[in-house]
mmCIF file of the protein (N, C-alpha, C, O) and its ligand, coordinates in Angstrom:
data_MODEL
# 
_entry.id   MODEL 
# 
loop_
_entity.id 
_entity.type 
_entity.pdbx_number_of_molecules 
1 polymer     1 
2 non-polymer 1 
# 
_entity_poly.entity_id                      1 
_entity_poly.type                           'polypeptide(L)' 
_entity_poly.nstd_linkage                   no 
_entity_poly.nstd_monomer                   no 
_entity_poly.pdbx_seq_one_letter_code       MCPECGSDDVRIEEYDFGRCSETGYHDAGERYHCLACGATGDGDDLVLREDEECA 
_entity_poly.pdbx_seq_one_letter_code_can   MCPECGSDDVRIEEYDFGRCSETGYHDAGERYHCLACGATGDGDDLVLREDEECA 
_entity_poly.pdbx_strand_id                 A 
# 
loop_
_entity_poly_seq.entity_id 
_entity_poly_seq.num 
_entity_poly_seq.mon_id 
_entity_poly_seq.hetero 
1 1  MET n 
1 2  CYS n 
1 3  PRO n 
1 4  GLU n 
1 5  CYS n 
1 6  GLY n 
1 7  SER n 
1 8  ASP n 
1 9  ASP n 
1 10 VAL n 
1 11 ARG n 
1 12 ILE n 
1 13 GLU n 
1 14 GLU n 
1 15 TYR n 
1 16 ASP n 
1 17 PHE n 
1 18 GLY n 
1 19 ARG n 
1 20 CYS n 
1 21 SER n 
1 22 GLU n 
1 23 THR n 
1 24 GLY n 
1 25 TYR n 
1 26 HIS n 
1 27 ASP n 
1 28 ALA n 
1 29 GLY n 
1 30 GLU n 
1 31 ARG n 
1 32 TYR n 
1 33 HIS n 
1 34 CYS n 
1 35 LEU n 
1 36 ALA n 
1 37 CYS n 
1 38 GLY n 
1 39 ALA n 
1 40 THR n 
1 41 GLY n 
1 42 ASP n 
1 43 GLY n 
1 44 ASP n 
1 45 ASP n 
1 46 LEU n 
1 47 VAL n 
1 48 LEU n 
1 49 ARG n 
1 50 GLU n 
1 51 ASP n 
1 52 GLU n 
1 53 GLU n 
1 54 CYS n 
1 55 ALA n 
# 
loop_
_struct_asym.id 
_struct_asym.entity_id 
A 1 
B 2 
# 
loop_
_chem_comp.id 
_chem_comp.type 
_chem_comp.mon_nstd_flag 
ALA 'L-peptide linking' y 
ARG 'L-peptide linking' y 
ASP 'L-peptide linking' y 
CYS 'L-peptide linking' y 
GLU 'L-peptide linking' y 
GLY 'peptide linking'   y 
HIS 'L-peptide linking' y 
ILE 'L-peptide linking' y 
LEU 'L-peptide linking' y 
MET 'L-peptide linking' y 
PHE 'L-peptide linking' y 
PRO 'L-peptide linking' y 
SER 'L-peptide linking' y 
THR 'L-peptide linking' y 
TYR 'L-peptide linking' y 
VAL 'L-peptide linking' y 
ZN  non-polymer         . 
# 
_pdbx_entity_nonpoly.entity_id   2 
_pdbx_entity_nonpoly.name        ? 
_pdbx_entity_nonpoly.comp_id     ZN 
# 
_pdbx_nonpoly_scheme.asym_id         B 
_pdbx_nonpoly_scheme.entity_id       2 
_pdbx_nonpoly_scheme.mon_id          ZN 
_pdbx_nonpoly_scheme.ndb_seq_num     1 
_pdbx_nonpoly_scheme.pdb_seq_num     101 
_pdbx_nonpoly_scheme.auth_seq_num    101 
_pdbx_nonpoly_scheme.pdb_mon_id      ZN 
_pdbx_nonpoly_scheme.auth_mon_id     ZN 
_pdbx_nonpoly_scheme.pdb_strand_id   A 
_pdbx_nonpoly_scheme.pdb_ins_code    . 
# 
loop_
_atom_site.group_PDB 
_atom_site.id 
_atom_site.type_symbol 
_atom_site.label_atom_id 
_atom_site.label_alt_id 
_atom_site.label_comp_id 
_atom_site.label_asym_id 
_atom_site.label_entity_id 
_atom_site.label_seq_id 
_atom_site.pdbx_PDB_ins_code 
_atom_site.Cartn_x 
_atom_site.Cartn_y 
_atom_site.Cartn_z 
_atom_site.occupancy 
_atom_site.B_iso_or_equiv 
_atom_site.pdbx_formal_charge 
_atom_site.auth_seq_id 
_atom_site.auth_comp_id 
_atom_site.auth_asym_id 
_atom_site.auth_atom_id 
_atom_site.pdbx_PDB_model_num 
ATOM   1   N  N  . MET A 1 1  ? -0.386  4.227   -7.724  1.00 0.00 ? 1   MET A N  1 
ATOM   2   C  CA . MET A 1 1  ? 0.732   5.056   -7.564  1.00 0.00 ? 1   MET A CA 1 
ATOM   3   C  C  . MET A 1 1  ? 0.644   5.857   -6.259  1.00 0.00 ? 1   MET A C  1 
ATOM   4   O  O  . MET A 1 1  ? -0.405  5.855   -5.615  1.00 0.00 ? 1   MET A O  1 
ATOM   5   N  N  . CYS A 1 2  ? 1.717   6.537   -5.858  1.00 0.00 ? 2   CYS A N  1 
ATOM   6   C  CA . CYS A 1 2  ? 1.790   7.086   -4.590  1.00 0.00 ? 2   CYS A CA 1 
ATOM   7   C  C  . CYS A 1 2  ? 0.824   8.290   -4.366  1.00 0.00 ? 2   CYS A C  1 
ATOM   8   O  O  . CYS A 1 2  ? 0.886   9.279   -5.097  1.00 0.00 ? 2   CYS A O  1 
ATOM   9   N  N  . PRO A 1 3  ? -0.051  8.190   -3.365  1.00 0.00 ? 3   PRO A N  1 
ATOM   10  C  CA . PRO A 1 3  ? -1.034  9.299   -3.138  1.00 0.00 ? 3   PRO A CA 1 
ATOM   11  C  C  . PRO A 1 3  ? -0.384  10.592  -2.740  1.00 0.00 ? 3   PRO A C  1 
ATOM   12  O  O  . PRO A 1 3  ? -0.984  11.659  -2.867  1.00 0.00 ? 3   PRO A O  1 
ATOM   13  N  N  . GLU A 1 4  ? 0.904   10.508  -2.232  1.00 0.00 ? 4   GLU A N  1 
ATOM   14  C  CA . GLU A 1 4  ? 1.630   11.723  -1.851  1.00 0.00 ? 4   GLU A CA 1 
ATOM   15  C  C  . GLU A 1 4  ? 2.257   12.502  -2.955  1.00 0.00 ? 4   GLU A C  1 
ATOM   16  O  O  . GLU A 1 4  ? 2.097   13.721  -3.019  1.00 0.00 ? 4   GLU A O  1 
ATOM   17  N  N  . CYS A 1 5  ? 3.002   11.809  -3.872  1.00 0.00 ? 5   CYS A N  1 
ATOM   18  C  CA . CYS A 1 5  ? 3.764   12.515  -4.942  1.00 0.00 ? 5   CYS A CA 1 
ATOM   19  C  C  . CYS A 1 5  ? 3.378   12.048  -6.301  1.00 0.00 ? 5   CYS A C  1 
ATOM   20  O  O  . CYS A 1 5  ? 3.852   12.610  -7.288  1.00 0.00 ? 5   CYS A O  1 
ATOM   21  N  N  . GLY A 1 6  ? 2.488   10.984  -6.421  1.00 0.00 ? 6   GLY A N  1 
ATOM   22  C  CA . GLY A 1 6  ? 2.055   10.568  -7.749  1.00 0.00 ? 6   GLY A CA 1 
ATOM   23  C  C  . GLY A 1 6  ? 3.058   9.591   -8.416  1.00 0.00 ? 6   GLY A C  1 
ATOM   24  O  O  . GLY A 1 6  ? 2.812   9.127   -9.529  1.00 0.00 ? 6   GLY A O  1 
ATOM   25  N  N  . SER A 1 7  ? 4.150   9.288   -7.759  1.00 0.00 ? 7   SER A N  1 
ATOM   26  C  CA . SER A 1 7  ? 5.155   8.459   -8.460  1.00 0.00 ? 7   SER A CA 1 
ATOM   27  C  C  . SER A 1 7  ? 4.588   7.023   -8.618  1.00 0.00 ? 7   SER A C  1 
ATOM   28  O  O  . SER A 1 7  ? 3.797   6.563   -7.795  1.00 0.00 ? 7   SER A O  1 
ATOM   29  N  N  . ASP A 1 8  ? 4.996   6.360   -9.655  1.00 0.00 ? 8   ASP A N  1 
ATOM   30  C  CA . ASP A 1 8  ? 4.659   4.933   -9.723  1.00 0.00 ? 8   ASP A CA 1 
ATOM   31  C  C  . ASP A 1 8  ? 5.758   4.064   -9.192  1.00 0.00 ? 8   ASP A C  1 
ATOM   32  O  O  . ASP A 1 8  ? 5.659   2.837   -9.220  1.00 0.00 ? 8   ASP A O  1 
ATOM   33  N  N  . ASP A 1 9  ? 6.841   4.710   -8.691  1.00 0.00 ? 9   ASP A N  1 
ATOM   34  C  CA . ASP A 1 9  ? 7.901   3.901   -8.020  1.00 0.00 ? 9   ASP A CA 1 
ATOM   35  C  C  . ASP A 1 9  ? 7.568   3.466   -6.589  1.00 0.00 ? 9   ASP A C  1 
ATOM   36  O  O  . ASP A 1 9  ? 8.146   3.943   -5.613  1.00 0.00 ? 9   ASP A O  1 
ATOM   37  N  N  . VAL A 1 10 ? 6.677   2.604   -6.520  1.00 0.00 ? 10  VAL A N  1 
ATOM   38  C  CA . VAL A 1 10 ? 6.052   2.224   -5.204  1.00 0.00 ? 10  VAL A CA 1 
ATOM   39  C  C  . VAL A 1 10 ? 6.177   0.716   -5.056  1.00 0.00 ? 10  VAL A C  1 
ATOM   40  O  O  . VAL A 1 10 ? 5.900   -0.072  -5.960  1.00 0.00 ? 10  VAL A O  1 
ATOM   41  N  N  . ARG A 1 11 ? 6.623   0.368   -3.824  1.00 0.00 ? 11  ARG A N  1 
ATOM   42  C  CA . ARG A 1 11 ? 6.771   -1.086  -3.511  1.00 0.00 ? 11  ARG A CA 1 
ATOM   43  C  C  . ARG A 1 11 ? 5.571   -1.423  -2.647  1.00 0.00 ? 11  ARG A C  1 
ATOM   44  O  O  . ARG A 1 11 ? 5.140   -0.649  -1.792  1.00 0.00 ? 11  ARG A O  1 
ATOM   45  N  N  . ILE A 1 12 ? 5.069   -2.572  -2.899  1.00 0.00 ? 12  ILE A N  1 
ATOM   46  C  CA . ILE A 1 12 ? 3.949   -3.182  -2.039  1.00 0.00 ? 12  ILE A CA 1 
ATOM   47  C  C  . ILE A 1 12 ? 4.599   -4.201  -1.273  1.00 0.00 ? 12  ILE A C  1 
ATOM   48  O  O  . ILE A 1 12 ? 5.271   -5.088  -1.801  1.00 0.00 ? 12  ILE A O  1 
ATOM   49  N  N  . GLU A 1 13 ? 4.392   -4.082  0.120   1.00 0.00 ? 13  GLU A N  1 
ATOM   50  C  CA . GLU A 1 13 ? 4.862   -5.031  1.035   1.00 0.00 ? 13  GLU A CA 1 
ATOM   51  C  C  . GLU A 1 13 ? 3.773   -5.677  1.843   1.00 0.00 ? 13  GLU A C  1 
ATOM   52  O  O  . GLU A 1 13 ? 2.978   -5.002  2.496   1.00 0.00 ? 13  GLU A O  1 
ATOM   53  N  N  . GLU A 1 14 ? 3.743   -7.006  1.795   1.00 0.00 ? 14  GLU A N  1 
ATOM   54  C  CA . GLU A 1 14 ? 2.741   -7.649  2.604   1.00 0.00 ? 14  GLU A CA 1 
ATOM   55  C  C  . GLU A 1 14 ? 3.182   -7.844  4.045   1.00 0.00 ? 14  GLU A C  1 
ATOM   56  O  O  . GLU A 1 14 ? 4.349   -8.144  4.294   1.00 0.00 ? 14  GLU A O  1 
ATOM   57  N  N  . TYR A 1 15 ? 2.281   -7.680  4.988   1.00 0.00 ? 15  TYR A N  1 
ATOM   58  C  CA . TYR A 1 15 ? 2.668   -7.917  6.363   1.00 0.00 ? 15  TYR A CA 1 
ATOM   59  C  C  . TYR A 1 15 ? 1.664   -8.951  6.991   1.00 0.00 ? 15  TYR A C  1 
ATOM   60  O  O  . TYR A 1 15 ? 0.523   -9.101  6.554   1.00 0.00 ? 15  TYR A O  1 
ATOM   61  N  N  . ASP A 1 16 ? 2.164   -9.624  8.010   1.00 0.00 ? 16  ASP A N  1 
ATOM   62  C  CA . ASP A 1 16 ? 1.272   -10.548 8.595   1.00 0.00 ? 16  ASP A CA 1 
ATOM   63  C  C  . ASP A 1 16 ? 1.715   -10.535 10.072  1.00 0.00 ? 16  ASP A C  1 
ATOM   64  O  O  . ASP A 1 16 ? 2.751   -11.142 10.343  1.00 0.00 ? 16  ASP A O  1 
ATOM   65  N  N  . PHE A 1 17 ? 1.074   -9.938  11.008  1.00 0.00 ? 17  PHE A N  1 
ATOM   66  C  CA . PHE A 1 17 ? 1.416   -9.921  12.459  1.00 0.00 ? 17  PHE A CA 1 
ATOM   67  C  C  . PHE A 1 17 ? 0.722   -11.008 13.225  1.00 0.00 ? 17  PHE A C  1 
ATOM   68  O  O  . PHE A 1 17 ? 0.886   -11.092 14.442  1.00 0.00 ? 17  PHE A O  1 
ATOM   69  N  N  . GLY A 1 18 ? -0.072  -11.873 12.545  1.00 0.00 ? 18  GLY A N  1 
ATOM   70  C  CA . GLY A 1 18 ? -0.814  -12.861 13.230  1.00 0.00 ? 18  GLY A CA 1 
ATOM   71  C  C  . GLY A 1 18 ? -2.063  -12.318 13.953  1.00 0.00 ? 18  GLY A C  1 
ATOM   72  O  O  . GLY A 1 18 ? -2.570  -11.251 13.608  1.00 0.00 ? 18  GLY A O  1 
ATOM   73  N  N  . ARG A 1 19 ? -2.495  -12.984 14.849  1.00 0.00 ? 19  ARG A N  1 
ATOM   74  C  CA . ARG A 1 19 ? -3.708  -12.672 15.509  1.00 0.00 ? 19  ARG A CA 1 
ATOM   75  C  C  . ARG A 1 19 ? -3.420  -11.551 16.628  1.00 0.00 ? 19  ARG A C  1 
ATOM   76  O  O  . ARG A 1 19 ? -2.589  -11.781 17.507  1.00 0.00 ? 19  ARG A O  1 
ATOM   77  N  N  . CYS A 1 20 ? -4.065  -10.435 16.582  1.00 0.00 ? 20  CYS A N  1 
ATOM   78  C  CA . CYS A 1 20 ? -3.972  -9.383  17.547  1.00 0.00 ? 20  CYS A CA 1 
ATOM   79  C  C  . CYS A 1 20 ? -4.465  -9.886  18.870  1.00 0.00 ? 20  CYS A C  1 
ATOM   80  O  O  . CYS A 1 20 ? -5.584  -10.387 18.975  1.00 0.00 ? 20  CYS A O  1 
ATOM   81  N  N  . SER A 1 21 ? -3.599  -9.752  19.934  1.00 0.00 ? 21  SER A N  1 
ATOM   82  C  CA . SER A 1 21 ? -4.050  -10.250 21.271  1.00 0.00 ? 21  SER A CA 1 
ATOM   83  C  C  . SER A 1 21 ? -5.066  -9.324  21.854  1.00 0.00 ? 21  SER A C  1 
ATOM   84  O  O  . SER A 1 21 ? -5.808  -9.742  22.742  1.00 0.00 ? 21  SER A O  1 
ATOM   85  N  N  . GLU A 1 22 ? -5.156  -8.051  21.403  1.00 0.00 ? 22  GLU A N  1 
ATOM   86  C  CA . GLU A 1 22 ? -6.103  -7.136  21.986  1.00 0.00 ? 22  GLU A CA 1 
ATOM   87  C  C  . GLU A 1 22 ? -7.508  -7.267  21.303  1.00 0.00 ? 22  GLU A C  1 
ATOM   88  O  O  . GLU A 1 22 ? -8.540  -7.310  21.972  1.00 0.00 ? 22  GLU A O  1 
ATOM   89  N  N  . THR A 1 23 ? -7.493  -7.321  20.084  1.00 0.00 ? 23  THR A N  1 
ATOM   90  C  CA . THR A 1 23 ? -8.806  -7.260  19.296  1.00 0.00 ? 23  THR A CA 1 
ATOM   91  C  C  . THR A 1 23 ? -9.256  -8.661  18.860  1.00 0.00 ? 23  THR A C  1 
ATOM   92  O  O  . THR A 1 23 ? -10.433 -8.871  18.568  1.00 0.00 ? 23  THR A O  1 
ATOM   93  N  N  . GLY A 1 24 ? -8.276  -9.665  18.814  1.00 0.00 ? 24  GLY A N  1 
ATOM   94  C  CA . GLY A 1 24 ? -8.715  -10.948 18.360  1.00 0.00 ? 24  GLY A CA 1 
ATOM   95  C  C  . GLY A 1 24 ? -8.714  -11.069 16.883  1.00 0.00 ? 24  GLY A C  1 
ATOM   96  O  O  . GLY A 1 24 ? -8.879  -12.183 16.384  1.00 0.00 ? 24  GLY A O  1 
ATOM   97  N  N  . TYR A 1 25 ? -8.533  -9.968  16.102  1.00 0.00 ? 25  TYR A N  1 
ATOM   98  C  CA . TYR A 1 25 ? -8.544  -9.988  14.692  1.00 0.00 ? 25  TYR A CA 1 
ATOM   99  C  C  . TYR A 1 25 ? -7.265  -10.413 14.111  1.00 0.00 ? 25  TYR A C  1 
ATOM   100 O  O  . TYR A 1 25 ? -6.213  -10.158 14.696  1.00 0.00 ? 25  TYR A O  1 
ATOM   101 N  N  . HIS A 1 26 ? -7.289  -11.025 13.028  1.00 0.00 ? 26  HIS A N  1 
ATOM   102 C  CA . HIS A 1 26 ? -6.028  -11.305 12.310  1.00 0.00 ? 26  HIS A CA 1 
ATOM   103 C  C  . HIS A 1 26 ? -5.487  -10.164 11.618  1.00 0.00 ? 26  HIS A C  1 
ATOM   104 O  O  . HIS A 1 26 ? -6.120  -9.643  10.699  1.00 0.00 ? 26  HIS A O  1 
ATOM   105 N  N  . ASP A 1 27 ? -4.290  -9.709  12.015  1.00 0.00 ? 27  ASP A N  1 
ATOM   106 C  CA . ASP A 1 27 ? -3.735  -8.455  11.516  1.00 0.00 ? 27  ASP A CA 1 
ATOM   107 C  C  . ASP A 1 27 ? -2.784  -8.712  10.348  1.00 0.00 ? 27  ASP A C  1 
ATOM   108 O  O  . ASP A 1 27 ? -1.603  -9.000  10.545  1.00 0.00 ? 27  ASP A O  1 
ATOM   109 N  N  . ALA A 1 28 ? -3.312  -8.604  9.143   1.00 0.00 ? 28  ALA A N  1 
ATOM   110 C  CA . ALA A 1 28 ? -2.487  -8.840  8.024   1.00 0.00 ? 28  ALA A CA 1 
ATOM   111 C  C  . ALA A 1 28 ? -2.954  -8.084  6.856   1.00 0.00 ? 28  ALA A C  1 
ATOM   112 O  O  . ALA A 1 28 ? -4.144  -7.775  6.804   1.00 0.00 ? 28  ALA A O  1 
ATOM   113 N  N  . GLY A 1 29 ? -2.143  -7.748  5.903   1.00 0.00 ? 29  GLY A N  1 
ATOM   114 C  CA . GLY A 1 29 ? -2.547  -6.887  4.735   1.00 0.00 ? 29  GLY A CA 1 
ATOM   115 C  C  . GLY A 1 29 ? -1.392  -6.434  3.919   1.00 0.00 ? 29  GLY A C  1 
ATOM   116 O  O  . GLY A 1 29 ? -0.369  -7.115  3.851   1.00 0.00 ? 29  GLY A O  1 
ATOM   117 N  N  . GLU A 1 30 ? -1.519  -5.372  3.336   1.00 0.00 ? 30  GLU A N  1 
ATOM   118 C  CA . GLU A 1 30 ? -0.445  -4.782  2.442   1.00 0.00 ? 30  GLU A CA 1 
ATOM   119 C  C  . GLU A 1 30 ? -0.177  -3.369  2.879   1.00 0.00 ? 30  GLU A C  1 
ATOM   120 O  O  . GLU A 1 30 ? -1.073  -2.603  3.234   1.00 0.00 ? 30  GLU A O  1 
ATOM   121 N  N  . ARG A 1 31 ? 1.108   -3.060  2.835   1.00 0.00 ? 31  ARG A N  1 
ATOM   122 C  CA . ARG A 1 31 ? 1.593   -1.676  3.089   1.00 0.00 ? 31  ARG A CA 1 
ATOM   123 C  C  . ARG A 1 31 ? 2.329   -1.247  1.750   1.00 0.00 ? 31  ARG A C  1 
ATOM   124 O  O  . ARG A 1 31 ? 2.849   -2.086  1.014   1.00 0.00 ? 31  ARG A O  1 
ATOM   125 N  N  . TYR A 1 32 ? 2.338   0.044   1.495   1.00 0.00 ? 32  TYR A N  1 
ATOM   126 C  CA . TYR A 1 32 ? 3.136   0.525   0.419   1.00 0.00 ? 32  TYR A CA 1 
ATOM   127 C  C  . TYR A 1 32 ? 4.315   1.355   0.939   1.00 0.00 ? 32  TYR A C  1 
ATOM   128 O  O  . TYR A 1 32 ? 4.304   1.883   2.051   1.00 0.00 ? 32  TYR A O  1 
ATOM   129 N  N  . HIS A 1 33 ? 5.278   1.435   0.118   1.00 0.00 ? 33  HIS A N  1 
ATOM   130 C  CA . HIS A 1 33 ? 6.503   2.334   0.483   1.00 0.00 ? 33  HIS A CA 1 
ATOM   131 C  C  . HIS A 1 33 ? 6.911   2.907   -0.825  1.00 0.00 ? 33  HIS A C  1 
ATOM   132 O  O  . HIS A 1 33 ? 7.308   2.211   -1.759  1.00 0.00 ? 33  HIS A O  1 
ATOM   133 N  N  . CYS A 1 34 ? 6.796   4.251   -0.861  1.00 0.00 ? 34  CYS A N  1 
ATOM   134 C  CA . CYS A 1 34 ? 7.142   4.963   -2.116  1.00 0.00 ? 34  CYS A CA 1 
ATOM   135 C  C  . CYS A 1 34 ? 8.610   5.215   -2.073  1.00 0.00 ? 34  CYS A C  1 
ATOM   136 O  O  . CYS A 1 34 ? 9.148   5.775   -1.118  1.00 0.00 ? 34  CYS A O  1 
ATOM   137 N  N  . LEU A 1 35 ? 9.239   4.796   -3.111  1.00 0.00 ? 35  LEU A N  1 
ATOM   138 C  CA . LEU A 1 35 ? 10.715  4.923   -3.283  1.00 0.00 ? 35  LEU A CA 1 
ATOM   139 C  C  . LEU A 1 35 ? 11.084  6.397   -3.718  1.00 0.00 ? 35  LEU A C  1 
ATOM   140 O  O  . LEU A 1 35 ? 12.235  6.816   -3.590  1.00 0.00 ? 35  LEU A O  1 
ATOM   141 N  N  . ALA A 1 36 ? 10.134  7.110   -4.202  1.00 0.00 ? 36  ALA A N  1 
ATOM   142 C  CA . ALA A 1 36 ? 10.361  8.456   -4.641  1.00 0.00 ? 36  ALA A CA 1 
ATOM   143 C  C  . ALA A 1 36 ? 10.364  9.442   -3.487  1.00 0.00 ? 36  ALA A C  1 
ATOM   144 O  O  . ALA A 1 36 ? 11.333  10.181  -3.310  1.00 0.00 ? 36  ALA A O  1 
ATOM   145 N  N  . CYS A 1 37 ? 9.321   9.467   -2.715  1.00 0.00 ? 37  CYS A N  1 
ATOM   146 C  CA . CYS A 1 37 ? 9.202   10.454  -1.555  1.00 0.00 ? 37  CYS A CA 1 
ATOM   147 C  C  . CYS A 1 37 ? 9.373   9.820   -0.193  1.00 0.00 ? 37  CYS A C  1 
ATOM   148 O  O  . CYS A 1 37 ? 9.549   10.515  0.808   1.00 0.00 ? 37  CYS A O  1 
ATOM   149 N  N  . GLY A 1 38 ? 9.322   8.505   -0.155  1.00 0.00 ? 38  GLY A N  1 
ATOM   150 C  CA . GLY A 1 38 ? 9.572   7.863   1.088   1.00 0.00 ? 38  GLY A CA 1 
ATOM   151 C  C  . GLY A 1 38 ? 8.277   7.593   1.923   1.00 0.00 ? 38  GLY A C  1 
ATOM   152 O  O  . GLY A 1 38 ? 8.319   7.080   3.041   1.00 0.00 ? 38  GLY A O  1 
ATOM   153 N  N  . ALA A 1 39 ? 7.095   7.986   1.284   1.00 0.00 ? 39  ALA A N  1 
ATOM   154 C  CA . ALA A 1 39 ? 5.860   7.793   2.016   1.00 0.00 ? 39  ALA A CA 1 
ATOM   155 C  C  . ALA A 1 39 ? 5.523   6.354   2.202   1.00 0.00 ? 39  ALA A C  1 
ATOM   156 O  O  . ALA A 1 39 ? 5.780   5.515   1.339   1.00 0.00 ? 39  ALA A O  1 
ATOM   157 N  N  . THR A 1 40 ? 4.948   6.077   3.327   1.00 0.00 ? 40  THR A N  1 
ATOM   158 C  CA . THR A 1 40 ? 4.431   4.707   3.588   1.00 0.00 ? 40  THR A CA 1 
ATOM   159 C  C  . THR A 1 40 ? 2.970   4.766   4.021   1.00 0.00 ? 40  THR A C  1 
ATOM   160 O  O  . THR A 1 40 ? 2.488   5.791   4.503   1.00 0.00 ? 40  THR A O  1 
ATOM   161 N  N  . GLY A 1 41 ? 2.315   3.700   3.848   1.00 0.00 ? 41  GLY A N  1 
ATOM   162 C  CA . GLY A 1 41 ? 0.822   3.689   4.329   1.00 0.00 ? 41  GLY A CA 1 
ATOM   163 C  C  . GLY A 1 41 ? 0.195   2.455   3.995   1.00 0.00 ? 41  GLY A C  1 
ATOM   164 O  O  . GLY A 1 41 ? 0.834   1.510   3.533   1.00 0.00 ? 41  GLY A O  1 
ATOM   165 N  N  . ASP A 1 42 ? -1.133  2.423   4.226   1.00 0.00 ? 42  ASP A N  1 
ATOM   166 C  CA . ASP A 1 42 ? -1.843  1.259   3.929   1.00 0.00 ? 42  ASP A CA 1 
ATOM   167 C  C  . ASP A 1 42 ? -2.053  1.019   2.436   1.00 0.00 ? 42  ASP A C  1 
ATOM   168 O  O  . ASP A 1 42 ? -2.363  1.910   1.646   1.00 0.00 ? 42  ASP A O  1 
ATOM   169 N  N  . GLY A 1 43 ? -1.861  -0.242  2.124   1.00 0.00 ? 43  GLY A N  1 
ATOM   170 C  CA . GLY A 1 43 ? -2.012  -0.512  0.635   1.00 0.00 ? 43  GLY A CA 1 
ATOM   171 C  C  . GLY A 1 43 ? -3.353  -0.059  0.027   1.00 0.00 ? 43  GLY A C  1 
ATOM   172 O  O  . GLY A 1 43 ? -3.433  0.194   -1.175  1.00 0.00 ? 43  GLY A O  1 
ATOM   173 N  N  . ASP A 1 44 ? -4.441  0.045   0.889   1.00 0.00 ? 44  ASP A N  1 
ATOM   174 C  CA . ASP A 1 44 ? -5.699  0.524   0.379   1.00 0.00 ? 44  ASP A CA 1 
ATOM   175 C  C  . ASP A 1 44 ? -5.663  1.983   -0.075  1.00 0.00 ? 44  ASP A C  1 
ATOM   176 O  O  . ASP A 1 44 ? -6.512  2.481   -0.815  1.00 0.00 ? 44  ASP A O  1 
ATOM   177 N  N  . ASP A 1 45 ? -4.581  2.642   0.443   1.00 0.00 ? 45  ASP A N  1 
ATOM   178 C  CA . ASP A 1 45 ? -4.547  4.114   0.183   1.00 0.00 ? 45  ASP A CA 1 
ATOM   179 C  C  . ASP A 1 45 ? -3.914  4.401   -1.137  1.00 0.00 ? 45  ASP A C  1 
ATOM   180 O  O  . ASP A 1 45 ? -3.958  5.543   -1.593  1.00 0.00 ? 45  ASP A O  1 
ATOM   181 N  N  . LEU A 1 46 ? -3.328  3.430   -1.776  1.00 0.00 ? 46  LEU A N  1 
ATOM   182 C  CA . LEU A 1 46 ? -2.774  3.648   -3.009  1.00 0.00 ? 46  LEU A CA 1 
ATOM   183 C  C  . LEU A 1 46 ? -3.733  4.061   -4.136  1.00 0.00 ? 46  LEU A C  1 
ATOM   184 O  O  . LEU A 1 46 ? -4.797  3.456   -4.265  1.00 0.00 ? 46  LEU A O  1 
ATOM   185 N  N  . VAL A 1 47 ? -3.412  5.026   -4.922  1.00 0.00 ? 47  VAL A N  1 
ATOM   186 C  CA . VAL A 1 47 ? -4.178  5.409   -5.966  1.00 0.00 ? 47  VAL A CA 1 
ATOM   187 C  C  . VAL A 1 47 ? -4.115  4.517   -7.191  1.00 0.00 ? 47  VAL A C  1 
ATOM   188 O  O  . VAL A 1 47 ? -3.075  4.442   -7.845  1.00 0.00 ? 47  VAL A O  1 
ATOM   189 N  N  . LEU A 1 48 ? -5.188  3.851   -7.507  1.00 0.00 ? 48  LEU A N  1 
ATOM   190 C  CA . LEU A 1 48 ? -5.186  2.899   -8.656  1.00 0.00 ? 48  LEU A CA 1 
ATOM   191 C  C  . LEU A 1 48 ? -5.397  3.729   -9.807  1.00 0.00 ? 48  LEU A C  1 
ATOM   192 O  O  . LEU A 1 48 ? -6.352  4.502   -9.888  1.00 0.00 ? 48  LEU A O  1 
ATOM   193 N  N  . ARG A 1 49 ? -4.363  3.560   -10.866 1.00 0.00 ? 49  ARG A N  1 
ATOM   194 C  CA . ARG A 1 49 ? -4.473  4.249   -12.044 1.00 0.00 ? 49  ARG A CA 1 
ATOM   195 C  C  . ARG A 1 49 ? -5.321  3.503   -13.050 1.00 0.00 ? 49  ARG A C  1 
ATOM   196 O  O  . ARG A 1 49 ? -5.168  2.297   -13.243 1.00 0.00 ? 49  ARG A O  1 
ATOM   197 N  N  . GLU A 1 50 ? -6.220  4.237   -13.688 1.00 0.00 ? 50  GLU A N  1 
ATOM   198 C  CA . GLU A 1 50 ? -6.992  3.532   -14.752 1.00 0.00 ? 50  GLU A CA 1 
ATOM   199 C  C  . GLU A 1 50 ? -6.198  3.154   -15.980 1.00 0.00 ? 50  GLU A C  1 
ATOM   200 O  O  . GLU A 1 50 ? -5.268  3.869   -16.353 1.00 0.00 ? 50  GLU A O  1 
ATOM   201 N  N  . ASP A 1 51 ? -6.502  2.164   -16.551 1.00 0.00 ? 51  ASP A N  1 
ATOM   202 C  CA . ASP A 1 51 ? -5.621  1.680   -17.615 1.00 0.00 ? 51  ASP A CA 1 
ATOM   203 C  C  . ASP A 1 51 ? -6.008  2.497   -18.928 1.00 0.00 ? 51  ASP A C  1 
ATOM   204 O  O  . ASP A 1 51 ? -6.901  2.149   -19.701 1.00 0.00 ? 51  ASP A O  1 
ATOM   205 N  N  . GLU A 1 52 ? -5.212  3.634   -19.075 1.00 0.00 ? 52  GLU A N  1 
ATOM   206 C  CA . GLU A 1 52 ? -5.420  4.384   -20.156 1.00 0.00 ? 52  GLU A CA 1 
ATOM   207 C  C  . GLU A 1 52 ? -4.964  4.003   -21.540 1.00 0.00 ? 52  GLU A C  1 
ATOM   208 O  O  . GLU A 1 52 ? -5.357  4.540   -22.576 1.00 0.00 ? 52  GLU A O  1 
ATOM   209 N  N  . GLU A 1 53 ? -4.028  2.944   -21.441 1.00 0.00 ? 53  GLU A N  1 
ATOM   210 C  CA . GLU A 1 53 ? -3.176  2.539   -22.580 1.00 0.00 ? 53  GLU A CA 1 
ATOM   211 C  C  . GLU A 1 53 ? -4.049  1.546   -23.332 1.00 0.00 ? 53  GLU A C  1 
ATOM   212 O  O  . GLU A 1 53 ? -3.678  1.160   -24.441 1.00 0.00 ? 53  GLU A O  1 
ATOM   213 N  N  . CYS A 1 54 ? -5.115  1.135   -22.832 1.00 0.00 ? 54  CYS A N  1 
ATOM   214 C  CA . CYS A 1 54 ? -5.885  0.135   -23.385 1.00 0.00 ? 54  CYS A CA 1 
ATOM   215 C  C  . CYS A 1 54 ? -7.145  0.729   -24.172 1.00 0.00 ? 54  CYS A C  1 
ATOM   216 O  O  . CYS A 1 54 ? -8.263  0.216   -24.124 1.00 0.00 ? 54  CYS A O  1 
ATOM   217 N  N  . ALA A 1 55 ? -6.845  1.792   -24.847 1.00 0.00 ? 55  ALA A N  1 
ATOM   218 C  CA . ALA A 1 55 ? -7.960  2.447   -25.566 1.00 0.00 ? 55  ALA A CA 1 
ATOM   219 C  C  . ALA A 1 55 ? -8.363  1.697   -26.806 1.00 0.00 ? 55  ALA A C  1 
ATOM   220 O  O  . ALA A 1 55 ? -9.279  2.119   -27.512 1.00 0.00 ? 55  ALA A O  1 
HETATM 221 ZN ZN . ZN  B 2 .  ? 5.622   9.241   -3.193  1.00 0.00 2 101 ZN  A ZN 1 
# 
C-alpha cells in the first residue's frame, strides 16, 4: 500500500531504461503510482501488508 496515504489503490509500473551510460549499471525496476494521493516512488518503498485474512 501507499507509504504516503495508506491507500491500496496503487499501480506498479515496471521501467527499463537499459544500461546507464554513466554508471554502467542496468537501470530497471519497479515504480509505484498511488491513484489516491498521486504519490510516486520506488517500488521498494511500498509498504507490504501482512496477510491478516489468512488467520
Ligand atoms: Zn497515496
